[in-house]
RONU-713116 format. One record per residue: x, y, z of N, C-alpha, C, O in turn. Coordinates in steps of 0.001 Angstrom, whole numbers, plus 524288, in hexadecimal, padded with zeros to 5 digits. Example, Ala and Ser with C-alpha at 12.3 -4.5 7.8 and 13.67 -1.06 7.14 Angstrom:
<rs>
833867E9C681E788300C7EE6C81E78833907F31C81E788379C7F30982111 832327F73681BA8835667FBDC81BE4832648001E81EBE834618047281F67 
</rs>
This chain:
<rs>
94B76927458C9E5946239292D8CC179469592AC58D19C947D89287B8D5A5 944BB930BC8D02294403931E18D7F893EFF92E3F8DAC893B7E92BD08D88F 93FD992EBF8DF4893B9992BA48E256936DA930618E372937B99349D8E58C 9328192ED18E1CC92CE5930AF8E3C192F0E9336F8E84193191931F08EC12 92CF7938F28E65F92D0C93CFA8ECCD9268193DB48EEB0925CC93E758F362 9224293D828EB8591C3E93CA48EB7391B5B938008EB2C91D83935BF8E784 91932935F68ED75916609308E8EE2D90FF592E918F02390F8E92C638F467 90CB292F298EDE79084F92C4F8EEB2906E3926E18ED7D906EB923F78E9AA 904F6926A78F4F3901B6920C28F4918FC9791F718F4748F9C9922AA8F6A8 8F9F291AF48F2358F49E91CC38F1BB8F424916FE8F5028F6F49131C8F49D 8EEF3918048F8CE8EF82914558FB098E6FD915828FD9F8E5B0919CF8FF57 8E41A9123E8FD518DFF2912258FE1C8DD9890FC7902988DF2C90F569071E 8D89290E088FFE08D5FD907CA9034C8D4CF90BE09084D8D54891078909A3 8D241904F790AAC8D17B9057A90FC98D6FA9046E9139C8DB0B9029E911CC 8D658905BF918818DAC0904A791C4B8DEA29014891BBB8E3579024191BD5 8DB298FA8C91ABB8E0B58F76191BFD8E3EF8F73E916B08E8528F54691692 8E1728F98B912108E54E8FB5C90CB78E9188FE4790DA58ED358FE7290B29 8E7449021E913528EA869056B9138E8F0BA903DE9166F8F5399053E91570 8ED7E8FF1791BD28F1B08FE6B91D738F6DA8FABD919F48FBA88FADE919ED 8F2CC8F7AD9174D8F63E8F3CC914C88F91A8F61F911168FC0F8F30A90EE0 8F9608FBFE90F108FCD78FDF490CDB902E29015E911769071E9037F910A8 900599004A914EB905029063D919B790B3B902089187190F8B9041A917F0 90A978FD8491833911588FBA89137C9132D8FD7291107917428FFCC911FD 910968FD2490BBD9115C9014290634911B390776908569158090A4D9078A 90E689088890A5690EB690E9290AA49164090FAC90EFD918C6913C290EC6 9179790B99911B091AFD90DA3914C39208090C77911909240990FB991161 920CF906C590EC3922C5906369094B9236190B699062E9275190E289066B 9201D90C38903F391EE2912D6901C7922D7915DA901B3925F1917318FE46 921FD91753908B7925A691C0B90BD692B3691A0E90C5692E8991D5D90B44 92CCF915C590D9B93047914BB90D80935A9913909090593A7691341908E9 932359134D9068F933999155B8FE3D93496918E68FE2993939919808FD09 930D591EEC8FF6193296923B28FFA9931709270B9025092E1A92A819024F 934C8925B1904EB934849278890A6C935F992F2090A84935459317690EA8 93842932A2904D09371C93671903059343D938C99020E932F293D319037C 9326D935758FEC992B31936A78FD67927E6939CB900079289593A7F904BC 924CD93B968FE0191E7593E6E8FEA291B62939C28FE0B91B4D937D58F9A4 917FF936D7902D291469933F89005190F6293490901A190D7D933E4905FF 90D02935FB8FD5A908BA9365A8FEFD90245932738FF8F90084932AA8FB16 8FEE292FAD9027F8FB6D929F2901FB8F5C592CFA900538F42C930CD902C3 8F37D92B158FC9C8EF0492A8D8FB388EABD9273B8FCF38E8D99247A8F97E 8E8EF926E29011E8E3B8926F3904118DE939272F903BF8DCBD929C990025 8DA6A92412908108D6DB92404909258D7559295E90E808DB33929D191153 8D2A092CC890ED18D28E93063913808D54692EAC917E48D8D1930AC91A74 8D1DC928C0918658D182926BA91FE18D881925CE920A28DA94925F9924F8 8DACB9251291CCE8DF84921EA91DC08E4389280391E258E8B8926CF91F56 8E33492DF891D378E7EA9302E91CDB8EA3093098923B18EED89316292499 8E75193020926D68E8869333A92C278EFAB92EE692E158F40592FF292FD7 8EC199292392BDC8F02C923F092D088F4EB9234492B3E8F89D9210E92D60 8F48F92649925308F8A892650921B18FB9592BDA9215F9000B92C7E91FB1 8F84692FA9923448FBBD932E79249F900DD933E592A3790539935CD92AEA 8FD629319D92C8F900C692EA09322E9050592AB593022908F092A79932EA 904F89285392CCF907CF9248A92B9290E36927C69291E90E7292C4D92784 912C49240092975917CB92685928DE918DE9272D920D991C24929AF91E60 914379237F91EFC91580923DE91ACB914709271D9155D9162B92655910F2 910BF92B489177090E3C92F22912CB91035934B391434911B593570918B7 9104D93815911379109593D18911BF90A8793FFA911C4908A8942F49150C 9084D93DFF90D019019393F1490D3F8FF7893AEE90D029014B9367B90CFD 8F96693D2890CB88F6009391490C098F1CF93BBE908B68EF3893F6090A80 8F13393A05904268ED8493DC7901148E8979384D9018F8E96193391901DD 8E32A93B90901778DDF39388F9014F8DC3F9382D8FCCB8DBCD93C108FA00 8DAB9932798FAEB8D7E2930F78F6AE8D22A930598F8C38D0DB92D128FC08 8CE65934818F6138C8BB933E68F86C8C5EB92FA68F4608C14992E5F8F492 8C9E492DB78F0928C68592A9C8EB988C2AA92C0D8E94B8BEB2929568E943 8C2F4930A08E6DA8BE9D932A78E5838BC5C9303E8E0268BFBE92EFF8DCF7 8B79A92F7D8DED98B57392BEF8DA218B6D2930778D6108B83A935028D6C8 8B5F292DBA8D1C28B7B392E1A8CBC58B5029346E8C9058B639937158C533 8B130934E68CCEF8AEF09388E8CAC68AD5693D6B8CEB48A9B8940908CE54 8B11393CEA8D2528B2D8940B98D58C8B784945408D3138BB94946798D557 8B620946C88CF248BB10949B38CC9B8BFC294D6A8D0558C48D94DA98D006 8BC4C94FBE8D3738BF69952248D7C18C230950FA8DB2C8C5D4953B18DCC1 8C05494ADC8DD988C48D948268DFFF8C826945E58DD108CC80946EC8DED5 8C85A942D18D8B48CC56941068D52F8D01A945C38D35D8D465944648D1AE 8CEF994B538D3808D1BB94E3C8D23A8D63494E308D6FB8DAF394E338D638 8D2FE94E1D8DD488D43C94F638E0DF8DA66949BE8E16B8DF1F94A808E0ED 8D87F946738E2288DAFB941ED8E0E98DEE1941428DCBD8E24993DE58DD31 8DE9A944368D8BE8E285944498D45D8E6269465E8D4D88EA50944BE8D311 8E57694BF58D8398E89994F068DAFB8ECD094C2B8DFEE8F18A94CBB8E0A0 8E9B0949AD8E2338ED0E946538E6B98F1319431C8E30D8F5DF9442C8E353 8EF5093F2D8DFA38F26F93B168DE2F8F7BB93D8C8DB1C8FBC493B2D8DA00 8F638943E68D9F18FB1D947098D7468FE79947098D9E6902BE9458E8D840 8FDCB948C88DF3D90064949598E3BC8FF1494F498E48D9026C951018E78D 8FB33953A08E2FD8F96D957588E3E78FE1995D5B8E43B9021795E1B8E1A9 8FC6F95FA08E6FB90064963198E68E907E3961E28E7A690BFA964098E652 9070B95F648E95390CEB95B668EB46910FD959AB8E5E6915CC959C38E5F0 90DF89584F8E20190FF1956568DCD790CC794F3C8DC3A9096394CC28DE92 90EF994EB48D97590E3B949F18D80F9102C9453F8D8C4914E9944F18D802 90DD0941168DA1B910D693B728DCD591447939928DB33912CA937BD8D703 918CE938968DBCD91CB4936328D84591BAE92ED78D86B91C5792BD98D4B6 91A3092DAB8DD1491859927218DB1A912C3926FB8E03D911589299A8E403 9110D922098DD4390A52921488DFC190BE391BF58E01990D08919A08DC0D 90C27918FC8E5E790B0B915248E89D905D59139F8E828903F8914C88EC6F 901BF9115A8E4FE8FC5E90F978E6838FC8390A4F8E78D8FD999067E8E4D4 8FA8590B238EE588F91C9074A8EF528F50D9040F8F1768F50F8FF6C8F2BB 8F133907E48F1998EC56905518EDC28EAAA902C58E9488E7068FFB38E89E 8EDF09048C8E64B8ECE6900C78E1468E7058FD898DFDF8E5898F9068DF1D 8E5299020F8E00A8DDDE902868DF358DE94902B98D8A58E317902B88D6FA 8DA75902E38D5218D920906428D1578D70690B9B8D3248D82590EF38CFDE 8D55090CD98D5C48D498912208D7988DD7A914F78D6D18E0409171A8D385 8DDF59129F8DCE28E2E5914D48DB648E5A8914B18D7C58E8F1918288D731 8E50790F878D3438E7F6911668D03F8E6A6915878CCEB8E9A0919408CC4B 8E168915108CA368E01D91AF58C8008E3649200A8CB2C8E3C8923D48C83D 8E542920B68CF4B8E74A9253F8D02C8EACB923888CE0D8ECCC924368D25F 8EF10921338CAAA8F3BE922BF8C98E8F41E9249B8C4158F87A924998C20E 8EFF5926428C1558EC81929338BD058ED5092E8E8C1698F1B1930838C1BC 8E8E4930B08C4A38E7C39349B8C8258ECC2937EC8C9B88ED4393CAF8CA2E 8F0059342C8CA598F455936408CD108FA12937FC8C8568FE7F939878C968 8F76B936D98C2D88FC58939418BEE08FF7F9346F8BE919034E935828BBD7 8FFB692F8A8C01A9016F92B078BD89907B6929B88BFA990AAC9268E8BD94 9091192D7C8C50790E5492CB88C73D90F39927548C84C90BD89240D8C948 91342926C58C811916C8921658CACA9138591F808CD9091030922668CF76 9137E919B88CEB390CE79171B8D14590DE290FFB8D2C490E5990BD38D065 90DD29117A8D6CF90BC090B618D9499086D90A7B8DB22906CD90C408DF4C 90551905598D68D900F79036E8D63F8FF9E900FC8D24F902F78FF978CF26 8FCE0900688D1EC8F8A98FBC08CCF38F5D39016F8C7DA8F277900C28C47A 8F7C2904D08C8B88F4589086A8C5438F646908098BF328FAF89074C8BE79 8F3039087B8BAFA8F65A9078E8B76F8F8B590A928B6EC8F7F290E6D8B9B1 8FDA990AA48B27B9038690F388B2CB9061C90FEB8B715908A6913F78B798 9060190C358BAF6907E290E068C27390E6C90C8C8BF0990FBB909988BB79 9109590F948C1BA91732910188C09291979909878C46591CF0906468C3A7 9165190A1A8C76991ABE9052C8CA25913C5903C18CC6491147905D18CFF3 911F08FE9F8C7E090D798FBC98C85E90E258F6DB8CBBE912658F49B8CBAC 90A498F5198CE9E909F08EF528D114907418ED7B8CECB902888EE408CF47 909CD8E98B8CA90907AF8E6578C7C39076E8E1D28C6F8906C48DF0F8C316 9086D8E0D38CDCB908C68DA808CEBD901808D8248CF6D8FE0B8DA1C8D221 901348D3158CBA18FCD58D24F8CA708FBC98D10F8CEBF8F79E8D2D08D062 8FE638CE388D1C18FC188CC158D8438F9FC8CE378DC798F89C8CCC68E0DA 8FA258D47B8D8748F9268D8978DE588F50A8D92C8E1CA8F5148DC798E549 8F1098D5C38E0EA8EC1E8D5EC8E16A8EAD28D0B48E5BB8E74C8CFD38E8E3 8EE3E8CEAE8E4858EE568C81F8E8F88F24F8CA078ED6E8F3178C6428F050 8F5AA8CF458EF718FA868CDF58F2A98F79F8D11E8F7908F38C8D3218F5FE 8F8288D1A38FA838F5B58D36E8FFE08F8B58DA6B8FDF38FC758DB5A8FB18 8F5C58DD82900688F5D28E3189001E8FC3F8E3359020C8FF3D8E3488FE49 8FE678E33B90667903028E329906779066E8E18E903CB90A848E4109042F 9067D8DC1A8FF5D909718DCF28FC21909638DD888F72C90CD28DD358F3D2 902AB8DEF38F703903568E1888F1179057F8E7878F14D9084C8E9888EDF2 903488EA6B8F6C5907B98EF6C8F6D990D9A8EEC08F61490FC68F0CD8F250 910128EC0F8F965913A58EAFF8F850916538E8F38F33091AB98EA4B8F1C9 9132C8E5938F099915268E4E18E999914198E9918E6BE9165C8EA0E8E287 9117A8ECA78E80E912C98F1E58E5CF9168B8F4A48E679919EC8F66C8E38C 915898F4F18EB9C91BC58F96A8ECDA91FD48F79C8E90A921888FA5A8E57A 921488F2B68EA109249E8F0558E80B926348EF268E175929B58ECAC8DF49 923248F1468E03C921DF8F24C8DA29922F18F96A8D9AE9224C8FBC38D589 9243F8FB6E8DD8792563901668DCF39270D902848DF849266F906B48E1CC 92B428FDD18E0BA9308D8FEE98E2E9930CF9005B8E9E29340B903088EC3A 92C7C8FDAF8EBCA92EA08FC048F0BD92DF78F98E8F52292B058FA268F8E3 932B38F5578F38F932C98F1678F4C29311E8ED358FB589301F8E8838FBA1 931698F1308FF9E931068F0A49025892BE38F2B49068792CAB8F70190887 927B98F07D907B3924488F05190A259218E8EFA690F3291D348EDEF91052 925BD8F1AB91228923DA8EF49916D19207F8EFDC91B0D91D658F30691930 91EF38EEF791F8E91AAB8EEC8922D391AD98F5CD9248091F478F5F19265D 9197F8F97E924C891D068FD04926DB91C0D8FEF492CE99188A8FC7492F0B 91E62902CA9300691ECD9023F93480918FF905DA935F3918AE909A593302 914D09057F9397B90F319069093A2B91060909599416A90CEC909FF944B2 914A590A2D941E89150490D69946C2911CD911B0948E190FE09124B94D3E 911AA9153F9439A9105991A0094334908B7918FA943599058F91C59944B0 907CF915279421D9018291499942808FEF19118E948CC8FAF5912A294B45 903DD90CD694A0090276909F394E5B902E690E2E9525D9000490D5B9561F 9063491352952BB9067C91749956E8904019197A956729048691CF9959B4 8FFE791A469536E8FA8C91E199543A8F80291E95959D98F6FB91A6F95C0F 8F739921D895BA28F2979223C95FBB8ED3D9218895E828EA719245B95BCD 8EC0A91D04961108E68591A39960958E2EB9195B965BE8E58B91875969AB 8DE869196E9665C8DC799182C96A6E8DCBB912B396D5A8DC1E90E4C96B82 8DDF99147A9732F8DFE690FFF9770A8DD0390B9F975C28D88690BE09740D 8E00990686976B48DBD8901C5975B78DE6F9000197AD98E28F9011997D12 8D8BB8FB9397C3D8DA7C8F7B7981B78DD618F58E97F878DC618F5BD97AD3 8E1638F2F9980978E4E78EE45980288E3F98E93D981FF8E13C8E986985F0 8E51E8E489980CD8E61F8E4A397B4A8E1998E515976EE8DD508E2EC976A2 8E35C8E791974AE8DDDF8E87696EE28DE848E5D7969BD8E25B8E63D966DF 8D9888E29B968BE8D7E28E0F9963218D5778E32D961178D1B98E4C4963A8 8D5A28E49695C4A8D3A38E7B69587D8D0568E4B29541C8D1A58E1299511F 8CB638E776954D08C75A8E457953948C5E78E9E194C958C5AA8EEAE94CC8 8C56F8E70B948B18C5E28E85A9435C8BFEB8E6B3943D48BFEB8E1F094481 8BB4B8E86D943C58B6FA8E604940E98B4728E86A93B5D8B0DF8E5DE93967 8B6048ECCD938FC8B6428EE42934E98B7608ECA5930BD8BA9D8E92D92FF3 8B3AB8F00192BEC8B6938EEA3925F38B4F88EFD8923218B0538F05892444 8B5CA8F12391EA18B40E8F55C919B78AD5C8F380919C18AC138EEE191971 8A9AF8F7AC91A2A8A4E58F8E091C768A3208F4979179E8A0F48F083918F4 8A4468F5D29111C8A3688F38E90D118A46E8ED2190E0C8A1FF8E9D890B83 8A6B48EC52910608A86D8E570910FD8A6E08E37E9166D8A9D18E2F891A31 8A25D8E2A1916388A0E38DF7191ADC8A1988DB9291C518A0858DA98920E7 8A38D8D805919418A4F58D3219188A8AC508D31491A9A8AFB48CFB391A2D 8AC548D6BD91C1C8B2798D76491E7B8B3418D851925508B72F8D86C92815 8AF748D8B5926118AD608D94E92AD68AB848D2FA92F5A8A71A8D12692FDF 8AF7E8D16F931588AD1D8CE0A936488A84E8D1AF93AD98A8BA8D62E93C81 8A4EF8CE9693BA38A03D8D0DC93EDD8A1038D380942208A4988D1B4944C9 89F2E8D80A943FA8A19D8DB139494789FF38D78994E918A2AA8D6BF95274 89B798D5F394DA6899E38D140952C189EAC8CE24953AA8A0318CD9C95832 8A1D78CB7F94EE08A4C98C70F950778A9D98CA97953DC8AA9E8C96E95877 8ACEB8CE94951768AE438D1E6954238AE418D396958378B2478D56395A23 8AA8B8D38295A468A7A18D385960C18A90D8CFDD963708AB7C8CFFC96795 8A7008CB25960458A88D8C6FE963B28B0B08C5D4964078B32A8C48F967F3 8B2638C6A295FB38B8918C77895F0C8BA3C8CB17965118BD5D8C9649684C 8B6C78D15E965AC8B84A8D368968238B82B8D0BA96EC18BB538D08B97261 8B3748CF2796DFA8B14E8CCA6975798B47E8C8FD977308B58C8C7E197BBF 8B6918C66E971D78BCD98C2699724F8C1588C431974438C4238C1E897772 8C23C8C96B971D18C75B8CB3A973048C7658CE00978618CB3D8CEF797B1A 8C0FA8CF5D979958C3BF8D28197F978C1B68CE81985128C1068CF97989B4 8C1348C9C29822B8BFB48C593985FA8C73C8C4D39872E8C9358C4CA98B90 8C9498C479983AB8CF648C2F7984DD8D3B98C7BC986A88D8778C707986FF 8D0548CDE5987F58D2208D185989108D53E8D47C985EE8D88E8D7BD9872E 8D38A8D2B8980CC8D7088D84897D208D16C8D89C97B838CDC98D57797B78 8D24C8E037979788CE8F8E439977E68CDE48E753972C28D0B78EA7697076 8C7648E48E971758C7F18E3DE96B188C5D68E92E969FC8C1BC8EB0496BB4 8CA048EBF0966238C8328F259964478C4E98F2C6960598C7778F02A95D38 8C13E8F40395E0B8BFDA8F35F9586C8C1AA8F9C8954808C0428FE5195540 8C3EA8F84D951E78C4F78FCAC94F438C2FD8FC99949138C2D68F85A946D3 8C158901C79461A8C10690033940E28BDDA906D093FD18BE3F90A579430F 8BC019072293CAE8B93390CA693A548B55D90D9493D5F8B3BD909CE93FE0 8B28A9132B93E2F8AE799150193F3E8A9F990FDB93F198A78790D679426F 8AA4190FCB93B4A8A5C690C74937338A3419077F93AE989ED2905FA93BFD 8A922905C193C538AAEA9006B93EE38A78690069945678A7D48FC55947F0 8A57090394946FD8A2D09075594C0089E1E9004A94D6889E028FC9695079 89C5F9018594AA1897EF8FBE194C57898968F74494CFD8960C8F41594F8D 89E868F697948F48A0308F1EE949FF8A3148F0FD950368A3478ED2A9531F 8A4608F46E950728A7FE8F534955798A2758F56895B2F8A2768F45295FDE 89EC48F73C957A789A2B8F63C95E11899F68F07D95BB489DBD8EDE395D24 897BE8EECC9599D896058E90A9593E89BEE8E4DF95B7089BAA8E02295AA8 89F208E66295D278A49C8E23F95E518A4558E677965B28A7078E46296918 8A28E8E98A966BB8A2728EC7896B9589D8D8EA1596F3F89D0F8EA1997407 899418E78296A138951B8E68596E25895938E05396E7A891BF8DDDE97009 89ABF8DD5D96CE289B3F8D91496E5B8A0D28D84A972A08A23E8D449974E1 8A34A8DDD6972B88A75D8DE239758B8A87F8E370976B38AB968E65A97471 8A5778E46097AB18A64D8EA1797D078ABC68EB2C97F5B8AC188EF9398143 8AF158E8F597F988B3D48E9A8980768B75F8ED3397C218BA328F10897CCE 8B6318EAAF978258B8928ECC5973A68B7E48F227971FC8B3B18F47E971DC 8BD1C8F43C9707F8BBB08FACD970868BBD58FB1A96ABA8BDEA8F76E9686C 8B98D8FFB39678A8B6209022C9653B8B8329064A962508B5F990A8E96251 8BD219055795F3A8BFE490A4895BB08BEAD90B4A956F38C1A490E81954F3 8BAB090972953BA8B8D2909C594E998B7C090DCB94EBD8B4A390F3B9521D 8B9E49116394B1A8B86891867949258BB9791A8A94CF48B9D891ECF94E4E 8BEA99199B94EBB8C1B891D4E9541E8C71791DAA9543D8C92B9208095784 8CB37919AF94F3B8CF4A91A1F94FA58D02291E7B948A18CD3591E23944D4 8D45292198949138D48092161942E88D80E91C11942758D8769186F94596 8DAB691CF393D078DD8B9183493B788E47C917D993C1E8E7819144593B03 8E53C91C1493DEC8EA2F91C26940C78E91991AEB9473C8EC3191835949BA 8E3DA91D77949DF8E3A291ABD94E4F8E29191553950328E2449144C954E2 8E1DF9112494BB08E0E790CBC949DB8E5CF909D3948268E5469052694726 8E8DD90B3A947D98EE6990999948D48EFC290A2C94DCF8F2C2906B994F4E 8EE8090DA4951488F16890C80956658EE91908EA957978F14A905159589B 8EA0D9080B9580F8E56E9041695AED8E7919006C959758E9A58FD8C95CB4 8E7DA8FEF8952E38EB598F984952838F0048F6AB953CE8F0AB8F2139550F 8F2C68FA07953478F88B8F91E955DF8F8088F87195B238FC708F70895C72 8F4AD8F89D95FF98F54A8F7AF9642E8F14D8F352965C78EFBB8F31196A51 8EFA18EFC7961E18EBCE8EC6B9623F8EE4E8E6DA9623A8F2AF8E6569604F 8EB968E274964618F00F8DECA962678EDB08DA1D960028EF748D5B7960D2 8EA488DAE495D7F8E4C68D77095A668E2228DC15957068E05C8DFF995939 8E1FD8DB77951D58DC9A8DE2A94D1F8DAC18D8F594C438DE0E8D58294BB3 8D5B58D7C894C108D2518D6B2948FB8CD318D8C0947DD8CA3C8DBAE94A45 8CCE88D5C7942648C8448DB0D93E538C8558D98E938EE8CB7B8D65193747 8C4E48DBD7936058C1F08D8A2931188C7058DD2692C0E8C8518E1B092CF6 8C88F8DA35927BF8CB578DB52924C68CA848E1A1922B48C8858E24691E60 8CC378E6A0926258CCB68EACE926478D26D8EE61928D18D6378EC8792B20 8D1428F4659274B8D4E98F603926728D6F28F87292E328D9558FC5692FB6 8D58B8F5CF92FE48D7858F7B89351D8DA2E8F26A937CE8DBDD8F29793C4F 8DA718ED0C934398DCBB8E7DF935EA8E0C88E7F99318E8E2B88E3C193050 8E2518EC6792F098E7158ED8292AFC8EB538EF9792DEA8F0068EE9292E15 8E7788F3D6930ED8EC448F8F7933E28ECCC8F4579395D8F1648F37593A7E 8E9818F1F793C1B8EC048EFAA9411F8EFA78EB3093F568F3568EA599424F 8EF5A8E89E93BB08F3FC8E38F93AC88F7FC8E73C939538FBB28E63593C35 8F9218EAC7936898FC2E8ED509352E8FFEE8F1E6938DD903828F47E936F9 8FDF08F22C93F1B900638F3B1943019007B8EFB394714900868F0BF94BC6 900838EAEE94516902A28E5F5946CB900468E22E94B219018E8DED794E57 8FABA8E5A79488D8F7A48E34294D288F5F98DD9394BB18F5DC8DC6594708 8F4EA8DAAA94EBA8F34D8D46B94C3D8EE718D33794B1A8EB5C8D2F594EC9 8EC848D22C945A48E6DF8D2059423A8E6868CE0B9408E8E9B18CB1D93E6F 8DFC68CD91942198DCC98C8B3940F08D8FF8CD2093D3F8D6CB8D10E93EED 8D9108CA95936638D5B88CE92932A68D13D8C9E89319E8D2248C5329314F 8CD1A8CC07931418C8ED8C885932318C6DC8C9F3929998C4238CDBE92875 8C7F08C7F29275F8C52D8C6D0921068C1C18C35791FC58C0FC8BF26921FF 8BF8D8C51991C058BAA38C186919068BC2E8C1B9913F58BF9C8C4C691287 8B9F08BEB0910FB8BB088C04690B9D8BB3C8C461908B18BC708C46A90409 8BA0C8C80F90B588B9348CF53907A88BEF28D00D9079E8C17C8D32E904FF 8C0718CCE090AB88C8F18CFBF909548CB858CA2290A518C9618C66690C77 8D21F8CA6A907A98D4408C666907368DA4D8C898908F08DDD18CB04906B8 8D9208C59090FEA8DF788C855913808E3EF8C6E790F1C8E8628C8A590FA6 8E2728C35F90A5A8E8CF8C20D909298E9F18C7CD9056C8EE368C79090338 8E7AA8CB9C9049A8E6DC8D07A902DB8E8478D52C907628EBB78D85C90872 8E4738D3BF908C78E4BB8D98C90C6E8E2FE8D5CC911398DE848D40E9116B 8E63B8D4D2914848E8D08D303919DE8EB688D5D391CF88F0178D64F91BFA 8E90D8D8BE922018EE1D8DCFF9241F8F1BE8DA839250C8F21B8D5C99243E 8F5A18DDCF9273A8FBA28DB42927118FD1D8DD5A92B998FADA8E15F92CF7 9010D8DB3A92ED19036B8DBC293271909778DE82930F190BB08DD6792CD2 90B1A8E12C933C590FA78E3279339D914B88E000931B6918478E1A792EEE 9140F8DA839342D91A4A8D8969337D9184D8D4CF92E2291A968D0A592D65 913988D6A092A2F9137C8D3709257290D6E8CF159255D90B338CCB8921D1 90C818CF9692AC6908538CA2892D3C904DC8CB9092B2B904988D05292BD2 8FF008C8EC926CA8FAEF8CACB928C18F9088CB0992CC18FC248CA609305D 8F4B88CBCA92DF08F1CD8CCA6932758EE0E8C69A932448ECCF8C44B92E3D 8ED4B8C59F935928E9A58C0AC936928E4518C03D935C08E1CD8C318938AF 8E13E8BD219322C8DD7F8BD2192E168DAB08B907930DE8DC7C8B56793378 8D55F8BA6392FBD8D0728B70992F0E8CD958B5D292C398C9378B68A92E1A 8CD5F8B406927E28CA718B6419242A8C5FA8B132923F58C70F8ACBA92560 8C1518B2B09221C8BC388AFF0921688BA3E8B0C891BD38BA0F8B57991AC6 8B8CB8ADCF918238B3AD8B021915AC8B01E8B656917F98B0828BAC89162E 8AC068B3E891D7F8A8388B67791D6F8A9BB8B909924B28A9808B73092920 8AB1A8BDA8922778ABDA8BF3E928E88A7468BE7992E028A8F48BD3493255 8A3688BF0992D7889D598BDD892F1E89D328B8FD930EA89A058B7719342E 8A1228B5F792E908A1B38B002931828A5498AEF7933608A5898AA2A9336D 8AA498B18D9360B8ACDA8AEF09375F8AC7D8B00393DB98AC308B46593FAE 8AC908AC3D93FE98A9728AC38945F48AE1A8AEB6949EB8B26E8AE00947F1 8AE598B16594EE78B0B78B4AC951A98B4E38B0DD9528B8B9088B1A19503A 8B46B8ACAF955AE8B6C78A88B9568C8BB738A6FA952E38BF618A5B69555A 8BBD98A6CE94E048BEA28A65294A1E8C1B38AB7694C6C8C4708A9EF95012 8C2358B07994BBA8C52F8B5E994BE08C79D8B69A950968CB138B9F095071 8C6A78B3B7956568C7178B2AA95B328CCA48AF7795ABB8D0868B04295D74 8CC128AB72956678CDB58A8FB957228D4888A9B8954F78D8C18A7C095628 8D2B78AD72951718D72D8AE6F94E538DCC58B480952148E16F8B5A69524B 8D81B8B5F5953CF8D7B68BBDD956368DB658B9CC95C598DD7F8BD7B95E9D 8DC288B42895EF38DD2D8B1999633B8E2288AFAC960F28E5908ADAF963B2 8E2958B03C95C108E7CF8AE1195B408EC838B1E195AD98F1408B12F95B42 8E7D58B8919595C8EBED8BCAE9586E8EE928BE9495C288F31B8C02E95C4B 8EB488BE4B95F5A8EBBE8C19D964008F0EA8C09A969558F1B08BC6696B8A 8F3C88C58E96A5D8F98B8C3AD96E578F7258C06D971588F98F8BE19974CB 
</rs>
C-alpha cells in the first residue's frame, strides 16, 4: 500500500486542546515527511499553526449549523480536498460527535478516530478515562504511529514578543466566560501580584481582550503589574511564556501554552474540570503543579502563595 500523499488532521476546540495536540501533530508529520498535510481547525488558531513546522496548509471550519446548506456544502468541499483532490487519510484528533460526522461528508476516506466505519478506529473502551495526551497517543498507536514524543517548540519560543521586566511571573486570571466556576477571583490574583512584587518579581497579566477588567482589578491591588491582556497574538504569547520564570492561573489555554514551553506552572482547578484528564504538561512529560479545590471562590491567597513559593527559582 502506498503511503498517503494528502492528509487531513482535524483539531477544533479551544487553545488548551490545541496545545495538548502538539505532540500528535509532530508525530504525524514525522510519520509522513513527504505528504501534504492540512489542518482543519478554527480561525483563531490558523496563524499559529501556519507558523508551525507541521502543516502545509490550514483550512478553517466555521462549524455551520445543519440548516446552513451553503456552509455545509463549503465544509464538504473542504473535507473532500477541494480542487487538489481527495485526502488519502484523515486523523481526527477531535474525536467528537461533530467531527465523526465529517467522515461521511469527507466521502469516507481512510480514517483514524471514533467515527462509525473508521478504517483505523480508536476503540479502546477506556479512552475517556485517559489524559488527553495519553488518549491521543493510544489513538495514533492504533493507526501505526508508535512514538509520540514531545516536540521541539523552538519555533514558538523564539517568536518576537513584548519586552518583559525580569524576572516575570505570568498571571492568567481568565477562563471560558460561560464557566465562571473555573476562575479564582481577580482580587485574589491582585493580592498574589502584590506579594510577588514585594519579592522583587514582576507580575504580568496575560489573556484575551475580554480579560481586561480582570487585569484592571489586579492592577488596582498591584500597580506594578503589567497588563498584556488583548495585546498579544497567540504567537507572541508563546514568546512571552518562554521568557517567564513562572505562570500561575486558572485551567485555561494560556496555562497549557506556558507549561508546554517549559515555564514552571501552577494551575488552579475547581470541580469544573479534572486535572487527571486535562492538566497542562511540561516538555519532559511532567504535569504542571496543581492546586484543586471544589470552589475556587473559597481558595485563600495564602494557600496559593505557599505553593508559588515552592515553585520559584
